[in-house]
C-alpha positions as CSV (number, residue, x, y, z in Angstrom):
1,X,-30.8,-43.6,52.6
2,X,-28.2,-42.1,50.3
3,X,-26.0,-44.7,48.5
4,X,-23.2,-43.2,46.5
5,X,-22.5,-44.6,43.1
6,X,-18.8,-45.0,43.9
7,X,-16.3,-44.5,46.7
8,X,-12.6,-45.0,46.2
9,X,-10.3,-47.2,48.3
10,X,-7.6,-44.6,49.0
11,X,-6.5,-45.1,52.6
12,X,-4.2,-43.2,55.0
13,X,-1.4,-45.5,54.0
14,X,-1.9,-44.5,50.3
15,X,-1.9,-40.8,51.4
16,X,1.3,-41.3,53.4
17,X,2.9,-42.8,50.3
18,X,1.8,-39.7,48.3
19,X,3.2,-37.4,51.0
20,X,6.5,-39.2,50.8
21,X,6.5,-38.8,47.0
22,X,5.7,-35.1,47.4
23,X,8.6,-34.7,49.8
24,X,11.1,-36.4,47.4
25,X,13.2,-34.6,44.8
26,X,11.7,-36.3,41.7
27,X,7.9,-35.8,41.3
28,X,7.7,-36.9,37.7
29,X,8.5,-40.4,36.3
30,X,11.1,-41.9,38.6
31,X,11.8,-44.8,40.9
32,X,8.3,-44.9,42.4
33,X,6.9,-45.4,38.9
34,X,9.5,-48.1,38.2
35,X,8.6,-49.8,41.4
36,X,4.9,-49.8,40.6
37,X,5.7,-51.1,37.0
38,X,7.7,-54.0,38.5
39,X,5.0,-55.0,41.0
40,X,2.1,-54.6,38.5
41,X,4.0,-56.8,36.0
42,X,4.3,-59.4,38.7
43,X,0.6,-59.2,39.6
44,X,-0.7,-59.5,36.0
45,X,2.0,-62.0,34.9
46,X,3.6,-59.9,32.1
47,X,7.2,-59.2,31.7
48,X,6.9,-55.5,31.2
49,X,4.6,-52.6,32.3
50,X,4.8,-49.0,31.2
51,X,2.9,-46.5,33.4
52,X,1.0,-43.7,31.6
53,X,-1.5,-40.9,32.3
54,X,-4.7,-42.8,31.5
55,X,-6.2,-45.9,30.0
56,X,-6.9,-43.9,26.9
57,X,-3.2,-43.0,26.6
58,X,-2.3,-46.7,27.1
59,X,-4.6,-47.6,24.1
60,X,-3.3,-44.8,21.9
61,X,0.4,-45.5,22.5
62,X,-0.1,-49.3,22.1
63,X,-1.6,-48.8,18.7
64,X,1.3,-46.4,17.7
65,X,3.9,-48.8,19.1
66,X,2.7,-51.5,16.8
67,X,2.8,-49.2,13.8
68,X,-1.0,-48.8,13.4
69,X,-1.9,-45.5,11.7
70,X,-3.6,-43.8,8.7
71,X,-5.2,-46.2,6.2
72,X,-5.4,-49.1,8.8
73,X,-8.5,-50.6,10.3
74,X,-8.9,-51.9,13.8
75,X,-11.8,-54.3,14.7
76,X,-13.5,-53.5,18.0
77,X,-16.8,-53.4,19.9
78,X,-19.4,-50.6,20.0
79,X,-20.3,-51.7,23.6
80,X,-17.6,-49.9,25.6
81,X,-16.5,-46.4,26.7
82,X,-15.8,-44.0,23.9
83,X,-12.0,-44.0,24.7
84,X,-11.7,-47.5,23.1
85,X,-12.8,-46.3,19.7
86,X,-11.4,-42.8,20.1
87,X,-7.9,-44.1,20.6
88,X,-8.0,-45.8,17.2
89,X,-9.0,-42.5,15.6
90,X,-6.2,-40.7,17.5
91,X,-3.7,-43.1,15.9
92,X,-5.1,-42.2,12.5
93,X,-6.8,-45.5,11.9
94,X,-10.5,-46.4,11.4
95,X,-12.5,-48.3,14.1
96,X,-14.6,-51.2,12.6
97,X,-17.3,-52.3,14.9
98,X,-18.9,-55.7,15.2
99,X,-21.8,-56.8,17.4
100,X,-21.5,-58.3,20.9
101,X,-22.6,-61.4,22.8
102,X,-26.1,-61.0,24.4
103,X,-25.1,-62.7,27.7
104,X,-21.8,-60.8,28.4
105,X,-21.9,-57.8,26.0
106,X,-18.4,-58.7,25.0
107,X,-17.2,-58.7,21.4
108,X,-18.7,-61.7,19.4
109,X,-15.7,-63.6,18.2
110,X,-17.8,-65.4,15.6
111,X,-18.2,-62.1,13.7
112,X,-14.5,-61.1,13.6
113,X,-13.4,-62.9,10.5
114,X,-16.2,-61.4,8.4
115,X,-15.0,-57.9,9.3
116,X,-11.4,-58.5,8.3
117,X,-10.2,-56.7,5.1
118,X,-6.8,-56.0,3.5
119,X,-6.6,-52.9,5.7
120,X,-7.2,-54.7,9.0
121,X,-4.1,-54.5,11.2
122,X,-5.4,-55.2,14.8
123,X,-8.2,-56.5,17.0
124,X,-9.1,-54.4,20.1
125,X,-11.3,-56.5,22.3
126,X,-12.8,-55.0,25.6
127,X,-13.1,-57.1,28.7
128,X,-16.4,-55.4,29.7
129,X,-17.2,-54.9,33.4
130,X,-14.4,-57.4,34.2
131,X,-15.5,-60.5,32.2
132,X,-12.7,-61.4,29.8
133,X,-13.4,-62.0,26.1
134,X,-12.6,-65.2,24.4
135,X,-8.9,-64.2,23.8
136,X,-7.9,-67.8,22.9
137,X,-10.1,-67.7,19.8
138,X,-9.2,-64.1,19.1
139,X,-5.5,-65.2,19.2
140,X,-6.2,-68.0,16.7
141,X,-7.8,-65.5,14.3
142,X,-5.1,-62.9,14.8
143,X,-2.4,-65.5,14.0
144,X,-4.2,-66.7,10.9
145,X,-4.4,-63.1,9.5
146,X,-1.2,-61.7,11.0
147,X,-3.0,-59.2,13.2
148,X,-2.1,-57.5,16.5
149,X,-4.2,-57.9,19.6
150,X,-4.4,-54.9,21.9
151,X,-6.7,-55.7,24.9
152,X,-8.7,-53.0,26.6
153,X,-8.4,-54.4,30.1
154,X,-9.5,-51.2,31.9
155,X,-12.1,-53.1,33.8
156,X,-10.2,-56.4,34.2
157,X,-7.0,-56.1,36.2
158,X,-8.0,-59.2,38.4
159,X,-9.7,-61.2,35.6
160,X,-9.0,-64.6,34.3
161,X,-10.6,-66.9,31.7
162,X,-9.7,-70.4,30.6
163,X,-6.4,-70.2,32.6
164,X,-5.2,-66.9,31.0
165,X,-5.0,-63.3,32.1
166,X,-5.1,-60.0,30.2
167,X,-1.9,-59.5,28.3
168,X,-0.9,-63.2,28.3
169,X,-2.2,-64.0,24.8
170,X,-2.6,-60.5,23.5
171,X,0.3,-58.4,22.3
172,X,-0.5,-55.7,24.8
173,X,-3.0,-55.1,27.6
174,X,-4.2,-51.6,28.5
175,X,-5.3,-50.7,32.0
176,X,-6.9,-47.7,33.7
177,X,-6.5,-46.2,37.1
178,X,-9.3,-43.7,36.7
179,X,-11.2,-42.4,39.8
180,X,-13.8,-45.3,39.7
181,X,-11.5,-48.1,38.8
182,X,-10.7,-51.1,41.1
183,X,-7.4,-49.4,42.0
184,X,-7.1,-45.7,41.4
185,X,-4.7,-42.7,41.2
186,X,-7.5,-40.4,40.2
187,X,-6.1,-40.5,36.6
188,X,-3.6,-43.0,35.4
189,X,-3.0,-46.0,33.2
190,X,-0.6,-48.7,32.1
191,X,0.4,-51.0,29.3
192,X,1.6,-54.5,30.0
193,X,3.3,-56.6,27.4
194,X,5.7,-59.5,27.0
195,X,7.5,-57.8,24.2
196,X,10.6,-56.0,25.4
197,X,11.1,-54.0,22.2
198,X,7.5,-52.7,22.4
199,X,8.0,-51.8,26.1
200,X,11.1,-49.7,25.3
201,X,9.3,-48.0,22.5
202,X,6.3,-47.2,24.8
203,X,8.6,-45.6,27.3
204,X,9.9,-43.2,24.6
205,X,6.4,-42.6,23.1
206,X,5.0,-41.6,26.5
207,X,7.6,-38.8,26.9
208,X,7.8,-36.9,23.6
209,X,9.9,-39.6,22.0
210,X,12.9,-38.6,24.1
211,X,15.7,-41.1,24.8
212,X,16.0,-40.1,28.5
213,X,13.5,-39.0,31.1
214,X,14.0,-36.4,33.8
215,X,15.1,-38.8,36.5
216,X,17.8,-40.2,34.2
217,X,19.0,-36.7,33.2
218,X,19.2,-35.2,36.7
219,X,19.9,-38.0,39.0
220,X,23.4,-38.9,37.6
221,X,26.1,-37.4,35.5
222,X,24.4,-35.4,32.8
223,X,24.0,-37.0,29.4
224,X,22.5,-35.4,26.4
225,X,19.1,-36.7,25.3
226,X,17.8,-37.2,21.8
227,X,14.3,-37.2,20.3
228,X,14.1,-40.5,18.5
229,X,10.5,-40.4,17.4
230,X,7.4,-38.2,17.6
231,X,5.9,-39.0,21.0
232,X,3.3,-37.6,23.5
233,X,3.2,-36.3,27.0
234,X,1.7,-39.4,28.6
235,X,4.2,-40.3,31.3
236,X,3.0,-41.4,34.8
237,X,4.3,-39.4,37.7
238,X,5.7,-40.7,41.0
239,X,2.7,-39.1,42.8
240,X,0.3,-41.3,40.8
241,X,2.4,-44.4,41.3
242,X,2.7,-43.8,45.0
243,X,-1.1,-43.9,45.4
244,X,-1.3,-47.2,43.6
245,X,1.4,-49.3,45.4
246,X,-0.5,-50.1,48.5
247,X,-3.8,-50.6,46.7
248,X,-2.1,-53.1,44.5
249,X,-1.1,-55.0,47.6
250,X,-4.7,-55.2,48.7
251,X,-6.3,-55.7,45.3
252,X,-7.6,-59.2,46.0
253,X,-9.1,-58.2,49.3
254,X,-11.0,-55.4,47.4
255,X,-12.0,-57.9,44.7
256,X,-13.4,-60.4,47.3
257,X,-15.8,-57.8,48.7
258,X,-17.1,-56.9,45.3
259,X,-17.5,-60.6,44.5
260,X,-19.6,-61.0,47.6
261,X,-21.8,-58.0,46.7
262,X,-22.3,-59.3,43.1
263,X,-23.3,-62.7,44.4
264,X,-25.8,-61.0,46.6
265,X,-27.2,-59.0,43.8
266,X,-27.4,-62.0,41.5
267,X,-29.3,-64.1,44.0
268,X,-31.7,-61.3,44.8
269,X,-32.5,-60.5,41.1
270,X,-32.5,-63.9,39.5
271,X,-36.3,-64.4,39.6
272,X,-37.3,-60.7,39.1
273,X,-39.7,-60.1,36.2
274,X,-38.5,-57.7,33.5
275,X,-35.0,-57.6,35.1
276,X,-31.9,-59.4,34.0
277,X,-28.1,-59.0,34.3
278,X,-25.0,-59.8,32.3
279,X,-23.4,-63.2,33.1
280,X,-20.0,-64.4,34.3
281,X,-19.0,-67.3,32.2
282,X,-17.9,-70.7,33.5
283,X,-14.1,-71.1,34.0
284,X,-13.8,-67.3,34.4
285,X,-12.9,-65.0,37.2
286,X,-14.6,-61.6,36.6
287,X,-12.8,-58.6,37.9
288,X,-16.2,-57.5,39.0
289,X,-15.6,-53.9,38.0
290,X,-19.3,-53.1,37.5
291,X,-22.7,-54.7,38.1
292,X,-25.3,-53.8,35.6
293,X,-29.0,-54.7,35.4
294,X,-30.9,-54.9,32.2
295,X,-34.5,-53.6,32.1
296,X,-37.0,-53.0,29.3
297,X,-35.5,-50.3,27.1
298,X,-38.7,-48.1,27.0
299,X,-38.7,-48.0,30.8
300,X,-34.9,-47.7,31.5
301,X,-34.7,-43.9,31.9
302,X,-37.8,-43.8,34.1
303,X,-36.4,-46.6,36.4
304,X,-33.0,-44.9,36.5
305,X,-34.4,-41.6,37.5
306,X,-36.7,-43.2,40.1
307,X,-33.7,-45.0,41.7
308,X,-31.8,-41.6,41.8
309,X,-34.9,-40.0,43.4
310,X,-34.7,-42.7,46.1
311,X,-31.0,-41.9,46.9
312,X,-29.2,-44.6,44.8
313,X,-26.3,-43.5,42.7
314,X,-26.6,-45.1,39.2
315,X,-25.0,-44.8,35.8
316,X,-25.3,-46.1,32.2
317,X,-22.3,-48.2,31.1
318,X,-22.7,-47.9,28.2
319,X,-24.8,-46.5,25.4
320,X,-23.7,-48.1,22.0
321,X,-20.9,-45.9,20.6
322,X,-22.0,-46.1,17.0
323,X,-25.2,-44.2,17.9
324,X,-23.4,-41.2,19.3
325,X,-23.5,-38.1,17.2
326,X,-19.9,-38.0,16.2
327,X,-19.8,-41.6,15.0
328,X,-23.1,-41.4,13.2
329,X,-22.1,-38.2,11.4
330,X,-18.5,-39.4,10.6
331,X,-19.0,-43.0,9.7
332,X,-22.7,-43.1,8.7
333,X,-23.8,-45.6,11.4
334,X,-27.5,-45.8,12.2
335,X,-29.8,-47.7,14.5
336,X,-30.0,-51.3,13.4
337,X,-26.3,-51.6,12.6
338,X,-25.5,-53.6,15.7
339,X,-28.8,-54.6,17.3
340,X,-27.5,-56.6,20.3
341,X,-25.2,-53.8,21.4
342,X,-28.0,-51.3,20.9
343,X,-30.5,-53.3,23.0
344,X,-28.0,-53.6,25.8
345,X,-27.1,-49.9,25.6
346,X,-30.8,-49.0,25.7
347,X,-31.5,-51.4,28.7
348,X,-28.5,-51.1,31.0
349,X,-28.3,-49.5,34.5
350,X,-25.2,-49.7,36.6
351,X,-25.7,-50.2,40.3
352,X,-23.3,-49.2,43.2
353,X,-20.4,-51.7,43.5
354,X,-17.3,-51.0,45.7
355,X,-15.7,-52.5,48.8
356,X,-16.9,-49.7,51.1
357,X,-20.5,-50.5,50.3
358,X,-22.1,-51.8,53.5
359,X,-24.5,-54.8,53.9
360,X,-27.2,-52.3,54.9
361,X,-26.6,-50.3,51.7
362,X,-26.6,-53.4,49.5
363,X,-30.0,-54.4,51.0
364,X,-31.4,-51.0,50.4
365,X,-30.2,-51.0,46.7
366,X,-31.8,-54.5,46.2
367,X,-35.1,-53.5,47.9
368,X,-35.4,-50.3,46.0
369,X,-34.5,-51.8,42.6
370,X,-37.1,-54.5,43.2
371,X,-39.8,-52.0,44.2
372,X,-39.1,-49.6,41.3
373,X,-38.8,-52.3,38.6
374,X,-42.0,-54.0,39.9
375,X,-43.9,-50.7,39.8
376,X,-42.9,-50.2,36.2
377,X,-43.6,-53.8,35.2
378,X,-47.2,-53.1,36.0
379,X,-47.4,-50.0,33.7
């Protein structure tokens, strides 16, 4: 049996929405983007959403909107996709890593204060795989030291923890609609915030720093535009937004199916020798973006390759950022700097998890993982 690592949820209704967008006059940022921004704000419970081209763009622009740049430091986690740390560098600031929790792989809030210096301007936590960080504690620390919180919520659209959602306690929450995300436009992202001034600044930053977009310039009596600041070309198009609207309506249905699959995985693997998985904490709703297993580091690649050989699509999410060549050479990191993140990065294998996964495919994944891991446990 062949089980793909991922299949998207784009339906015929989504395609019909895209066709309607393609048949309209405005293909770039227009009313369809505005409609998506309104509905997304309603869903996540923030006052404002600004659609952009990627989650990376969302992180980069959020840092810039809060004035973070050269000479500043941003505390973040090494256990995430490289975009998190890269966006800090794009802004001209320096990423400062701290280690993670062993059970969730999320940033360890107990280590934040020891990493704060006179140059620290922000904390950038990542809600890894859909499990939210302890944002309540992070907010307390941020208020104490007058820091900004920019949440990397690329995995966590549907998430909750302790009665809060991404963006509720942070200053901005950044989302991704990349091809493998819970809702997707192939590429795309958004920033949600309760700060109206920051939202307006983000709208200008996403479009070269211009005071008016194309839809404003060409859909009414012409008015001259100005360039008010140095911006980037990060604006979401109507085509991207059109693909997201219907998926947003069905997001909880998609989540429910992933939740069922995760419970099945957890029950199947809970007593397996030499196999563990990251936890969902009490009083939390994980967005269930990924399901990863943890195996002995020295056997991880062999197990991963054997699963592939048996037709199961797998991935590694993620290797610890600080051990990647660029970060080692640029910042002098070495093995041993963040041992928990390193152990998780050396141990993790991501299994298929998406609503189109059938019960038969889930059973095959479980059976194969058990067989392969047991085989290597005997070595």
